[in-house]
Residue, then its C-alpha position, 0 to 999 in steps of 0.5 A: x397176214x397172220x393168224x391173229x389178223x385173220x381171226x380179228x377179221x373173222x370176228x368183225x364180220x360177225x358170224x353167227x357162231x365161232x369156234x371156242x378154240x379161236x376165241x381162246x386164242x384171241x383172248x390169250x393174244x390180248x393177255x387174258x388167262x382162263x381162271x375157271x371152267x365150270x360146265x360150259x362156262x369159262x371165265x377169263x381175266x386180264x392183268x387189270x382185273x377185267x373178267x369175261x365169261x364165255x359159254x360154249x354152245x354145242x360143245x365147241x361153238x360160241x354164239x355171236x352175242x358173246x363174241x361181240x362182248 
């Protein structure tokens, strides 16, 4: 099982927080590109124009509610 599959399994278990680096890896694997970063909020978009904003908590964590989105 590769890293991508392990991360998907982790996210499906709905942990309270995940590492921002893992969210970034997963978004890039699905074709999202970081468009903007301002403070703790990072904006990603895909080739179809769909936009996702991910805020980091405590510097390196992302809360479950944003992972679920």
